[in-house]
N, C-alpha and C positions, 0 to 999 in steps of 0.2 A: 815409472807408472805402476808396474807390477800388478796389472789387472788381467785376470784370466777370463777368456771367453770360450764357451762350449759352442761348437758349430756342428750341428747334426747333418749327416749326409755330405761329408766333406771330402770324399774320395775323388769327386769329379764335378764338372760343371760349375754352377753358381756357388755351391758349398766350398769347393776347392779354391776358387778365386777369392771368395770372401775370407777364408782362413788366411790365405797368403797376404791379402790386402790389409787385414787387421794386424797381422804380425809386422808388416812393414811400418805400421803406424804405432808400434810400441806395445801391442797386447801380447800376452802369452796365450797359447791356444790349446784347447782340448779338442782333438779331432775325433769324430765319430764315424764309424762305418758299420754296415750290416754284413756285406758279402765281399767287397773288393778290398782285401787287405793289402795287396800289392800296390795298388794305386795310392792308398792311404799312406803307405810307407814312403812313397815318392814325395808326397806333400810334406810329410814329417821332415824329410831331409832338407827340403827347400826352406822350411821355417827354421830349422836348426842352423842352417847356413846364414840366416838373417840375424842370428844371435838371440833368438827368443826361446823361452822354455816351451816345450810341446810334449804332449803325451796322447795316447790313443785309447779309445774305448770302443768295444764292439757290443752291439745289441740290436735287436729288431724293435724299432719304435712302436710297432703294433702289438708287441708282447709287453703288457703292462707290468707284470711281475718281474720279468727279467730287466726291463728298463729301470724300474725302481731299485732293484737290488744293485745293479751296476753303478747307478748314479749316487746312491747313498753311500756305498763303499768308497767311491772316489772322493766325495766331499768330506767324508769322515777322515780320510787320510790327508787331503790337500787343502781343505777348506772350501767355502762356498764360492761359486763363480761370481764375477762381477757382471757378466752378461751371457746371454744365450741367443744364438741364432737358430730358430726352428726352421730348418730347411729341408730335411729328409722328406721325400715324397715320391709317388709313383703315378703313372696314368695307365688306364686300361680302357681305351676308347672303343665305343660301339654305339650304334643307334639304339635308342631306348627300347624299342620293341624286341631287339635282339640281345639286349644286355643280359648276361648271366648273373645270377645271385652272387657268385664268387667274385665277379668283376666289380660289382657295387661294394661288396664287403671289403675286399682288399684295399680299394682306394680310400674308402671312408676310414677304415681301421688304421691305415698308414698315415694319411694326410691330416685328418681331423682328430682322430683319437690319439695320434702321435703327438699332437700339440699338448693335449691333456697329460698323456703318459710321461712326456719329457718334463713338463713344467711343474706338475702337481707335487712330485717328491721333493722339489728344491725351493719352491716359491716361499715357504715360510722362513727359511733361513735367509733368503734374499731380503725379505721384509725386515727381519731382525737386524740385518746388516745395514739397513736404511740407505741403500744406494744400489743402482744397477740399471742395466739396459736389456730389454728384450725386443728382438725383431723377429717376426714370423713372415715367411714367404707365402704370399697369396698368389694371385695370377689375374691377368685380364679376364680369364674365363670365370673367375669368381665375381667380377664386376659386371660383366655383360652377358654371361652365359655363352655356351658354344655348342653347336650341333655335334652330336656324337660324343659329348663329354659331360653328360648330366651328372655322373658320379664325381668326376673331377671338379666340375663347376660347383657342385653342392659342397664338396669338401673345402674348396678355396673360399667360397662365400662364408662358410661357417667359421673359418679362421678369422675373417674380417670382423664378424660379430663378436667372437671370443676376445680378440685383441681390444676392441673398443670397450667391452665390459671390464676386462682385466685392468686396462689402463686407469679406469676410474677407481678401482679398488686399491691400487698400489701407489697412486700418484703422491699421496701425502707422505709416503716413505721414500720419496726421491728416486722412484723407479719409473722409467719411461717404458711404454709398450707400444710398438708401432708395427705396421705392415709395409712390406715392399711388394708391389704387384707387377711383375714383369709381363711384357707382351711376348712377341715371338723372338726367342733368344736362340742363338746358335748353340745347339747342345745335342746330346744323344736323343733327347725326347723329340726334337724337331728334325732330326736328320733324314727322316723318311717323307718330309713334306716338300713337294715340288714348289720352289720359291715362286715360280711364274704364276702359280695358282693363287698366291696370297699377296703378292707385292702391291697390287692396286688397293688393298685395304690398309696399307701402311703408308701414311703420308711421307715419311722419310725414305721410303722405297728401299729399305734394307732391314735385315734382321739386326737385333741388338746383340751385344756380347755379354758374356758372363762377367767380365771385368766392369762393364758399365753398371750392372746391377750391384756388384760388390761395392762400387764407389758410393752408391746411394746408401747401402747398409753401413758403410764406414762413416758416412756423414751422421747417421743416427747414433753412432757410438761416440761422436766427437763432442767436445764441450759446446760447440756452436749449436748443438741440437738439444741442449739441456732443458729447454722449455717446450719441446715438441713431443707430444704424446697422444695416443689414440688416433693417429693419422694413417692414411693409406697413401704411400708415395708410388705413383705409377711410373714405370720405366718402359715405355711402349712405343716410342717413335711417333706419338701423336695419334695412335689408333683409337684412344678413348680418353 
């Protein structure tokens, strides 16, 4: 296959599982991290043991200039990616009246601006390559809104709009652009949520796993999904 996929935020959680899942299905992987180098090296070793090519990039997706510099240097050396999984994201929850400016800015700059900062430097070469797959991680919060998460909900809703618009721009170049919107997934981000408080809102009465989200992303990279673009696939146990 010899197709390379960049996965942002791949040191843990959904990004980690996605990188491994795609590697198991024949893709070479470019891992990205911002702070957690040790965990990223662990993922690199797993992928190497699967017999796939893998390399690591470090940058903060909210830093437009650094992101552009690192990505352009990488593709100049190795060539353009076949696909990108825009996964890197953060949350900083607070009721809106108590929300600090910094909490709003950090979440928007990482989650929504990070989408732009990651894809803008490389999209033209993907278009010229006339093939590719882009998957961005949204959230059930971007579909329904969520109390205490106005910044996070806004960023994830913005990603859905961006995906739908970009999919129309690049479809004729054989590039698909889709969203995966997870519900409540077992992760560091949900580790402080008492499950008894939320289980009644989940028809399946359990949290999802990062591997289940990775499976949906893997589908969007498969040949079976070659005619699927501009869509939002929800992995949420029936919550919405």
